[in-house]
C-alpha positions, 0 to 999 in steps of 0.5 A: 359575103356569105361563104356557104351560099354565094347567091345570098346578100346581106339585107336590112329590112324594116320600119322606123320612126322616120317614115312610120308613126307610133300606131304603124310602128306598133303593128310591126312590133315583134314580141320577144316570143315571136322574135325567137319563133322567127329566128328558129324558122329562119334557121330551119329555112337555111338562112345563115346569119340573121338577127331581129331588132324590135324597139318602140322606134324601129323594127328591123331584120338584118340577115342574108337572103337571096331576095329581101322578101325572104326577110320581109315575109318573116317580119310580116308573119311574126308581127301584125303589119301588112305587106301593103303598109310595109311597102309604104313606110319601109326601108330596105338596105343591101350589102354596103348600105346595110353595113353602113346602116348598122354603124349609124344605128350603133353610134346614135346617128339614127336615133330619134334623139340624135346621139341617144345611146339606149339603142346600143343596149337594145342592139347588143340584146338583139344580137345576143339573142340570135347568137344564143339561138345559133342564127349568127355567123362569122360575118355578122360576128365581125360586123357587130364587134366593129359596130360596138367598138365604133359606138364606144369610140364615138361615146368616148371621143365625141360629144354626140351623146353629151348634155340634155335632150329630154325635158324630163331630164332637163327639169332635173338638171335645172333643179340641180343647178338652181336649187340650193340643198335640192336633196332636202326639198319636198318634190311633188310630181303631179301627173304620171304619164310617160313624161312624169314617169321619166321625171321620177326615174331621173330624180332617183337616178341623178339625185339623192332626194328621198322626199318624192311624192307622186299624185295622179287622178288614177290612184291605182296607177300611181300605187303600181308605179311606186311599188316598182321604185323605192323611195316614192310616196303616193298621195291621195288625189283628194289631198292635192291642195295640201300636197301642193302646199307642202311641196318646195318643188312642184313638177306638173305633167298632167297632159290636160287641155286646161290648166290643172294648177291655178293661182288659187292653189299657190297663193301662200307665202311658201317659196316654190319652184313650179316646173310645167312639163305639159303641152299645152301648159297646165299651170295657169299663166298668172302663176308667173306673177306670184312673188314667191313662185318661180315658174319654168315651162317647156319652152325654157327647158327646151333652150337647154335641149336645143343647145345640146342638140346644136352641140351634138349636130356639130359632132356628126362629121367627127362621128362619121370619120370614126365610122369610116375608119371602122368600116375600112377595117371591116372592108379589109377583113372582107377582102382578106376573107375573099382572097385567102382561098386564092392565096392558099390555092396558089401556095398549093399549086406552087408546092406541087411544082416544088415537089415535082421539081425536087423529085425530078432533080433528085433522080437526075443529079447525083448526091442531090441535097433534097433538104436544102432544095426544100428549104430554098424553094419553100422560102421562095414559095413564101416570098411569092405568096407574100408578094401576091398578098401585098398586090391584092391589098393594094387599093389600086388592085382589081382583086377579081381580075388578079385572082382570075389571072393567077387561076389561069396561070396555075390552072386553079379551079376559080370557082373553088376560091371565089367568095361572093362580096 
């Protein structure tokens, strides 16, 4: 695998949402500054080929090492995690498994929400950072290129990333599909937790509505968020009743254990769509009985996301076929890297024989045509090496055994042509 140090193997070490909860993942998160320090230390230690991926769902190091603990120790050093904690929640992939893992990440198969492609951008950024710092090599370059090609292929030719997968997004799709002239409606977002923030971002991205108001118990938080996004108004929490009254669409994401919107706040004749994104429900259940109110909750929106996930799951076999094709291309590239030195060594040995034989016959045979002899024998060398390459490419060929035989036949230094796989 690594041409410069045949004792090293490719490893992927890290933690993810599969075994580690949010709190544990937080302890293993590596800041941007520490990622740079980690890569620089790895470079100083002579690690040839390494990059770091750290997101809210995973922290992983992919690189070459004699033993995975070389990479694990760097992860521990530059995060706040402990070795003991890492052992209980970690994943360690080696060689082909590490390659497969990267393909699965890059195509969305390892995302917390199946098919989520946010990780692709994060993967690109992580690799670019390592490349800029000079900690990548030809192996990782080829691998990442094929991972990203597979990712694009999956996105363009499967439905693995299609449809709605979050309730925040499903809420906006519901509005687009069920509310006439939705861009002209007054939308009030009540509650500015993660779901509330994502809902606003989706409104701004997927609609042209300019009548969005946010209201939150903490005024400063609402003002700070609104300052980062144009087209959002901030209302005073003390005016909640008036703001609800003015809204055509009310989206509640307050995250309380008790209802924060009651029947009394909605007892008017204004038709209104109320979407409750809170768990437990933060809109009083009796609201559903009000004549002019349409109440949609998380369970109803989840039906949309469940259908999407069923479609995505059905696309897994198709995705795996695409991955297999790109992995085979990568393996072929690896095989070529492995036997090219052997082919070149064979060609050099044949050229020595050619030179010696032409020299011998030029002294023995009067008016011997050296130019014709070189032309003919060079073509023979080319045909022999081409045949040898075809033999090595055959799936039934044992490359190592064939190289060993050729090495003995032509007295080629076997160590000089082998590369670790």
